[in-house]
C-alpha positions as CSV (number, residue, x, y, z in Angstrom):
1,M,66.2,-104.2,9.3
2,T,67.3,-104.8,5.8
3,Y,67.7,-102.7,2.7
4,V,65.8,-102.6,-0.5
5,I,66.7,-101.2,-3.9
6,G,64.0,-99.0,-5.7
7,A,63.1,-97.4,-9.0
8,G,66.3,-95.3,-9.1
9,C,68.3,-98.4,-10.1
10,I,66.1,-99.4,-13.0
11,D,68.1,-99.2,-16.2
12,V,71.1,-97.6,-14.3
13,L,72.8,-100.7,-12.7
14,D,75.8,-98.7,-11.4
15,R,76.9,-101.7,-9.3
16,S,78.7,-99.5,-6.8
17,C,76.5,-101.2,-4.1
18,V,77.6,-104.6,-5.3
19,E,81.3,-103.7,-5.0
20,V,81.0,-102.5,-1.4
21,C,78.7,-105.2,0.0
22,P,80.7,-107.3,2.4
23,V,78.4,-110.3,2.2
24,D,77.7,-110.4,-1.5
25,C,73.9,-110.2,-1.0
26,I,73.1,-107.9,-3.9
27,Y,72.0,-109.8,-7.0
28,V,71.9,-108.2,-10.5
29,G,68.9,-108.7,-12.8
30,E,68.5,-107.4,-16.3
31,R,67.4,-103.8,-15.5
32,K,67.8,-103.6,-11.7
33,S,69.7,-105.0,-8.7
34,Y,68.0,-106.7,-5.7
35,I,69.1,-107.2,-2.1
36,N,68.5,-110.7,-0.5
37,G,67.0,-109.7,2.8
38,N,67.9,-113.1,4.3
39,E,71.6,-112.6,3.5
40,C,71.9,-108.9,4.2
41,I,73.6,-108.0,7.4
42,D,72.2,-104.5,7.6
43,C,75.6,-102.7,7.4
44,G,74.2,-99.8,5.2
45,A,77.3,-99.8,3.0
46,C,75.1,-100.0,-0.1
47,E,72.8,-97.1,0.9
48,V,75.8,-94.8,1.3
49,E,77.5,-95.8,-1.9
50,C,74.4,-95.7,-4.3
51,P,74.9,-92.7,-6.6
52,V,71.2,-92.5,-7.5
53,D,69.8,-92.8,-4.0
54,A,67.9,-96.0,-4.9
55,V,68.7,-97.8,-1.7
56,F,66.4,-97.5,1.4
57,T,65.5,-99.5,4.5
58,D,62.7,-101.9,4.7
59,R,61.2,-99.8,7.5
60,A,61.0,-96.8,5.2
61,A,59.4,-99.0,2.6
62,R,56.7,-100.3,4.9
63,R,55.7,-96.7,5.7
64,D,55.5,-95.5,2.1
65,P,53.3,-97.3,-0.5
66,A,55.4,-96.0,-3.4
67,L,58.5,-97.7,-1.8
68,D,56.6,-100.8,-0.4
69,V,56.0,-102.2,-3.9
70,F,59.8,-102.5,-4.2
71,L,60.1,-104.3,-0.9
72,E,57.4,-106.8,-2.1
73,D,59.1,-107.1,-5.5
74,S,62.5,-107.7,-3.9
75,R,60.9,-110.7,-1.9
76,A,59.4,-112.0,-5.1
77,F,62.8,-111.9,-6.9
78,F,64.0,-114.5,-4.4
79,E,60.8,-116.4,-3.4
80,K,59.1,-116.9,-6.7
81,P,60.4,-118.5,-9.9
82,L,61.7,-115.8,-12.3
83,P,60.5,-115.7,-15.9
84,G,62.1,-118.6,-17.8
85,R,63.0,-120.5,-14.5
86,D,61.3,-123.4,-12.8
87,E,62.5,-122.8,-9.2
88,P,62.9,-119.6,-7.1
89,L,66.4,-118.2,-6.6
90,G,66.0,-118.6,-2.8
91,D,69.0,-117.9,-0.7
92,P,72.1,-119.2,-2.6
93,G,74.6,-117.6,-0.2
94,G,76.1,-115.0,-2.5
95,A,75.5,-113.3,-5.8
96,R,78.9,-114.0,-7.3
97,R,78.4,-117.8,-7.1
98,G,75.8,-117.8,-9.9
99,G,76.7,-114.6,-11.7
100,D,74.1,-112.1,-12.9
101,A,70.5,-113.4,-12.9
102,G,70.0,-111.8,-16.3
103,V,66.2,-111.5,-15.6
104,D,63.9,-109.4,-13.5
105,T,60.6,-109.9,-11.9
106,E,57.6,-109.2,-14.1
107,F,57.1,-105.9,-12.1
108,V,60.5,-104.5,-13.0
109,A,60.5,-106.0,-16.5
110,G,57.3,-104.2,-17.2
111,Y,58.3,-100.9,-15.4
112,P,58.3,-97.9,-17.7
113,A,61.7,-96.9,-19.0
């Protein structure tokens, strides 16, 4: 199991989840944060800390089509090249290494404000 960040984070970017993550697996885009499922240790600290209830498990996402789009989008953030980049972000081993991504997936970039 891993965690996913959904619509509640778009244009909020509170970063409480980032601060409590013990493995630095939450990456910040322009409008939303993303959890790297390969780096997440499933501790749940982010879910408890999120003030807008935007964090949920991947199991919950797979059962709910409205949430599943965010699971797929989170995968795309790490597995496909982001706008303006030639290579996918992949698994860099921690968000603080490269700083904020400063860009979102096309899905989030086009998400209504």
